[in-house]
C-alpha positions as CSV (number, residue, x, y, z in Angstrom):
1,M,204.5,96.7,8.8
2,R,204.8,95.5,5.6
3,A,202.3,97.8,4.0
4,V,204.9,100.6,5.0
5,T,208.1,99.5,4.5
6,Q,208.0,98.0,1.7
7,P,207.1,101.2,-0.2
8,T,209.7,103.0,2.1
9,F,212.5,101.1,1.3
10,T,211.4,101.0,-2.9
11,A,211.1,105.2,-2.5
12,K,207.7,105.1,-3.2
13,L,206.7,105.9,0.3
14,D,207.7,109.1,2.6
15,G,205.7,108.6,5.2
16,P,202.5,106.8,6.3
17,T,199.3,107.1,4.2
18,K,196.3,107.9,6.3
19,K,195.5,104.0,5.1
20,N,198.6,102.5,6.8
21,I,197.7,104.8,9.7
22,S,194.1,103.8,10.2
23,D,195.2,100.2,9.6
24,I,197.7,100.4,12.5
25,E,194.9,101.8,14.9
26,E,192.6,98.5,13.5
27,G,195.1,96.6,14.6
28,Y,195.8,98.5,17.9
29,S,191.2,97.5,18.0
30,I,192.4,94.6,17.6
31,V,195.0,93.6,20.6
32,E,192.7,96.0,22.8
33,A,189.8,93.1,22.0
34,Y,192.3,90.9,23.3
35,L,193.2,91.4,26.2
36,G,190.2,91.9,27.5
37,H,189.9,91.0,30.8
38,R,193.5,89.7,31.0
39,A,197.4,91.2,31.4
40,Y,198.5,89.6,28.3
41,V,196.9,88.5,25.0
42,A,196.9,84.8,25.1
43,A,196.8,84.2,29.3
44,D,196.8,85.4,32.2
45,H,200.3,85.3,32.6
46,L,203.7,86.6,29.5
47,T,203.4,84.1,26.7
48,I,205.1,83.7,23.2
49,A,202.6,85.4,21.8
50,D,203.2,88.6,23.7
51,I,206.7,88.4,23.0
52,S,205.8,87.7,19.3
53,L,203.4,90.5,19.0
54,G,205.1,92.5,20.9
55,S,208.0,93.0,18.4
56,T,205.7,94.0,15.7
57,F,203.5,96.2,17.8
58,S,206.9,98.4,19.3
59,A,207.5,99.0,15.1
60,L,204.2,100.1,14.5
61,V,204.2,102.2,17.8
62,W,207.2,103.9,16.5
63,I,205.4,105.0,13.0
64,H,202.1,105.8,14.7
65,P,202.4,106.6,18.4
66,L,199.9,104.5,20.6
67,D,196.8,106.4,22.1
68,P,197.0,105.2,25.8
69,N,193.7,107.3,25.9
70,M,192.3,105.3,22.5
71,F,194.2,101.7,23.7
72,P,194.4,101.7,28.1
73,K,194.8,97.7,27.5
74,S,197.4,97.8,25.0
75,A,199.3,100.5,26.7
76,A,199.5,98.9,29.5
77,W,199.8,95.8,28.2
78,F,203.0,97.3,26.2
79,E,204.4,98.9,29.0
80,R,204.7,96.5,30.9
81,L,206.1,94.3,27.9
82,S,208.9,97.2,27.5
83,T,210.3,96.5,30.7
84,E,210.8,93.2,30.5
85,S,214.7,93.1,30.4
86,Y,215.2,91.1,27.3
87,F,212.4,92.5,25.3
88,K,214.8,95.4,25.6
89,E,217.9,94.1,25.2
90,I,216.2,91.6,22.1
91,N,214.0,94.3,20.6
92,A,215.4,97.6,21.2
93,P,218.1,97.6,19.1
94,G,215.8,96.2,16.1
95,V,213.1,99.0,16.4
96,A,216.0,101.4,16.4
97,F,217.6,100.3,13.3
98,L,214.0,99.8,11.7
99,A,213.3,104.2,12.9
100,R,216.7,104.9,11.6
101,S,215.9,103.2,8.3
102,L,212.4,104.7,7.9
103,R,213.6,108.0,9.1
104,H,216.2,107.8,6.6
105,F,214.1,107.4,3.3
106,W,211.1,109.2,4.9
107,R,213.6,112.5,4.4
């Protein structure tokens, strides 16, 4: 996240670089591996780990969309997480603000 946001906010980046995209996809791969045969990252049920990771993940998905064909477990996990009311109420406004801010600098 910081590798994209910091240079954007200091007017040194006008969008994600190829390296940023590669790093984000590597992160998606790590989440995919953590999910293994579970529905959630740390256990078979929702934990604070999912909520914590989900907030960063949702911002990354805005910067570089998740390909559900490449990362099906991650896509299913994120979809489940995105339906949680508290995740929508608390996380979504922050991601929307970040998206508006990045769009402003990337024009």
